[in-house]
C-alpha positions in Angstrom: 108.4 87.3 109.4 111.9 88.2 111.2 115.1 89.5 109.7 118.4 90.4 111.3 120.1 93.4 109.7 123.9 93.8 109.2 124.1 96.2 112.3 122.5 93.9 114.6 119.1 95.3 114.6 115.9 93.5 113.8 112.8 94.1 111.6 109.4 92.6 110.8 108.1 92.7 108.1 105.0 91.1 106.5 104.8 89.0 103.2 101.8 88.6 100.8 100.7 86.2 98.4 97.9 85.9 96.9 96.4 83.2 94.7 93.2 85.0 92.6 93.4 84.8 89.0 91.1 87.7 88.7 93.0 89.7 90.7 96.3 88.3 88.5 95.3 89.2 85.3 93.4 92.6 86.8 96.8 93.8 88.2 98.7 92.7 85.1 96.5 94.9 82.9 96.8 97.4 84.9 100.7 97.1 84.9 100.9 97.1 81.0 98.6 99.8 80.2 100.6 101.9 82.7 103.9 100.7 80.9 102.4 102.3 77.5 101.9 105.6 79.3 98.3 105.1 79.5 96.3 106.6 82.9 93.0 106.3 82.4 92.7 102.8 83.8 93.9 104.4 87.0 91.8 107.3 86.9 88.3 105.6 89.0 90.8 104.3 91.5 92.8 107.1 92.0 89.9 110.0 91.5 87.4 108.5 93.8 87.5 111.2 96.4 89.6 114.1 97.4 91.2 111.5 100.5 92.5 108.8 97.9 93.8 111.6 95.7 95.7 113.0 98.9 97.1 109.1 99.9 98.4 108.9 96.0 100.4 112.2 95.7 101.5 111.5 99.2 102.7 107.8 98.1 104.2 109.2 94.8 106.1 112.3 96.4 107.0 110.4 99.1 109.2 107.5 96.8 110.2 110.2 94.4 109.8 113.7 95.6 111.9 116.0 97.7 111.7 118.8 100.3 114.5 121.6 99.8 114.1 124.5 102.6 117.8 125.2 102.8 118.9 128.9 103.5 121.1 129.9 100.8 118.7 127.8 98.4 115.2 129.1 97.9 112.7 126.6 99.3 111.5 123.7 96.5 109.3 120.8 96.3 110.4 118.6 93.6 109.1 115.2 91.8 111.4 113.4 89.9 110.4 110.6 87.2 110.9 109.6 83.7 107.3 108.6 83.0 106.3 112.5 81.6 102.1 111.4 81.1 102.4 110.4 84.8 103.9 113.9 85.8 101.7 115.7 83.5 98.6 113.7 85.3 100.5 114.9 89.4 100.5 118.1 88.0 96.6 117.7 87.0 95.7 116.2 90.4 98.3 119.3 92.6 96.0 121.9 90.3 92.1 120.3 90.3 91.7 119.0 93.9 93.6 121.3 95.8 94.7 124.7 93.9 98.7 124.2 93.9 100.6 125.4 90.9 103.7 123.3 89.4 106.0 123.3 86.2 107.7 120.4 84.7 111.0 120.5 83.3 112.9 118.2 81.3 116.4 117.2 82.4 119.1 118.0 79.8 121.2 115.2 80.5 119.1 112.5 81.3 115.6 111.0 80.0 114.4 112.7 83.0 111.8 114.9 83.9 111.0 117.2 87.0 107.8 118.8 88.7 108.8 121.6 90.7 106.6 123.3 93.1 108.2 126.7 94.3 106.3 129.1 95.0 106.0 129.7 99.2 102.2 129.7 99.1 102.1 126.4 96.9 104.6 124.9 99.3 103.1 125.8 102.5 99.4 124.5 101.1 101.3 121.3 100.2 102.7 120.8 103.2 99.3 121.5 105.1 97.3 120.1 102.7 99.2 117.0 101.4 102.1 116.6 103.3 105.4 114.0 103.5 104.9 110.6 105.7 108.5 110.8 105.9 109.5 113.5 108.5 113.1 114.9 106.7 110.9 115.9 103.9 108.6 117.3 105.6 110.6 119.7 107.5 112.5 120.4 104.3 115.8 118.6 105.7 118.6 117.3 102.9 119.0 113.6 101.8 
């Protein structure tokens, strides 16, 4: 399908539809367990091998992460989310599969949490082994 954006640019995209009752039931049960904060149902899919862990981490950091590499401030990689269980699981995956140390902090004014990778050795390891798909994030350029 083709759409025209406000600036006149045209973009193509796919529409995916499914008609499997078994898939719908599986997906809805997985979604409900995630909403309850239960990550165990995802573990078998994510931790299949190191490549699937890498793909999961790359996806979540592309979506909710940032990389700041500004000369005035210390470099860091951050991931922000409201689901503490998910961030704790991401922290576990970073350490278990890539030996990347991170810390989680609660934001004082919001119901959100930040996972930080602050040490240069771990930032470089993340950028070499996991990487961002988004170029500006990989390079550490601001929003």
